[in-house]
C-alpha positions in Angstrom: 19.5 -5.3 -31.8 19.2 -3.3 -28.5 21.3 -5.9 -25.2 18.5 -7.2 -22.2 20.0 -4.9 -18.8 22.6 -7.0 -17.2 20.2 -7.3 -13.9 16.7 -6.6 -13.2 15.2 -3.2 -11.6 14.0 -3.8 -7.9 9.6 -4.3 -7.9 7.7 -1.8 -7.2 6.1 -2.0 -3.1 3.6 -4.1 -2.5 0.5 -1.7 -1.2 -2.6 -2.9 0.0 -5.8 -1.8 2.0 -7.3 -4.7 4.3 -10.8 -3.9 5.3 -13.7 -5.9 6.5 -15.4 -8.9 4.7 -18.9 -8.5 4.6 -18.6 -11.9 3.3 -17.0 -12.5 6.3 -19.5 -10.6 8.4 -22.8 -13.1 6.6 -21.5 -16.1 7.2 -20.6 -15.0 11.2 -24.3 -13.8 11.9 -25.2 -17.6 9.4 -23.3 -19.4 11.7 -25.0 -17.9 14.8 -28.7 -18.3 13.6 -28.0 -22.2 13.3 -26.8 -22.4 16.6 -30.8 -22.5 18.9 -31.3 -25.5 15.8 -28.5 -27.4 16.3 -28.9 -27.0 20.3 -31.9 -28.1 19.8 -31.3 -30.7 18.4 -29.2 -32.1 20.7 -29.8 -34.0 23.8 -28.9 -30.8 26.3 -32.9 -30.4 28.1 -34.2 -27.8 26.9 -33.4 -24.8 30.0 -29.8 -25.5 30.0 -29.5 -25.5 26.1 -31.6 -22.4 25.6 -29.2 -19.5 27.9 -26.5 -21.2 25.6 -27.6 -20.7 22.7 -28.9 -17.3 23.1 -24.9 -16.2 24.9 -23.1 -18.1 21.9 -25.9 -15.9 19.5 -26.1 -12.6 21.4 -21.7 -13.2 21.2 -21.9 -13.0 18.0 -23.9 -11.0 16.5 -21.8 -8.2 18.2 -18.7 -9.6 17.1 -19.5 -9.7 13.6 -20.9 -5.5 14.6 -17.3 -4.5 16.2 -15.7 -6.1 12.4 -18.5 -4.6 9.9 -16.7 -1.3 12.2 -12.6 -2.3 12.1 -11.6 0.8 10.5 -8.8 0.0 7.1 -5.1 -0.3 7.6 -2.6 0.8 5.5 -0.1 -2.1 4.4 2.9 -2.0 3.1 5.9 -4.8 1.6 8.7 -2.7 0.6 10.9 -4.3 -1.9 14.8 -5.4 -0.8 15.2 -5.7 2.6 13.6 -2.9 4.4 10.8 -2.7 6.7 7.0 -3.7 6.2 4.7 -1.6 7.0 1.2 -0.9 8.7 -0.2 2.0 8.8 3.2 4.2 8.3 4.9 2.5 11.0 6.9 -0.9 11.1 6.6 -3.7 12.2 8.6 -7.0 12.8 8.5 -10.9 12.2 6.1 -9.1 9.2 4.7 -13.2 8.3 2.1 -14.0 6.4 0.6 -17.2 5.5 -1.8 -19.1 2.3 -4.8 -20.8 3.6 -6.2 -21.4 -0.1 -8.8 -18.4 -1.0 -8.1 -16.8 2.4 -4.6 -14.5 3.4 -3.3 -14.8 6.8 -1.0 -11.8 8.6 0.5 -11.7 11.6 2.9 -9.1 12.9 4.1 -7.8 16.0 5.0 -4.4 16.7 6.3 -3.8 20.0 5.1 -6.0 23.0 2.0 -7.1 20.5 1.0 -9.2 18.4 -1.2 -8.4 16.1 -3.0 -10.3 12.8 -5.7 -9.5 10.0 -7.3 -11.6 7.1 -8.2 -11.1 4.0 -11.4 -13.0 2.9 -11.6 -13.3 -1.0 -13.9 -10.2 -1.3 -11.7 -7.7 0.1 -8.3 -9.2 -1.6 -8.8 -9.4 -5.4 -6.6 -12.6 -7.9 -4.5 -9.9 -8.9 -3.1 -8.8 -5.3 -3.0 -11.4 -3.9 -0.9 -12.6 -6.6 1.0 -9.5 -5.7 1.4 -9.7 -1.8 2.2 -13.8 -2.7 5.6 -11.6 -5.2 6.7 -9.4 -3.1 6.4 -11.2 -0.2 8.5 -14.4 -1.9 11.9 -11.9 -3.0 11.3 -11.1 0.9 14.6 -13.1 2.8 12.0 -14.0 5.8 13.4 -17.6 7.3 12.0 -18.9 10.5 14.8 -21.6 11.4 18.5 -21.3 12.2 20.6 -20.8 10.1 22.4 -24.5 8.7 25.9 -22.9 8.4 27.8 -21.1 10.4 28.8 -17.6 8.3 
């Protein structure tokens, strides 16, 4: 009978590519198109809501167009205590939050803070599980130690 290894080998690094979500852009455009209807159903006088609606719709459409044009980002979560890499550069204060079907990533490079949001259409269930496992093996703690070293 073959013997089992005494310790498991280190896990493989988690490599992901973030790209803009088409679903997010569609939802954003749909909500922008519903703003005029929602404001027309309110008690605002007609001249006031028309300006507000036009401004909100234009800002939302510009934001959605900007989202679609964003370049893909490459993420590498290595096993152990090695630094997480985004586009080949190490990052600090890397935090992953799972919010239902959405996955939010936050990190810092120098003094600048960054964030990415994975929608379900950009991150498959297998990739989501791989990320959860890779982050789960890292020692990421927000609180201070309870005891002295």
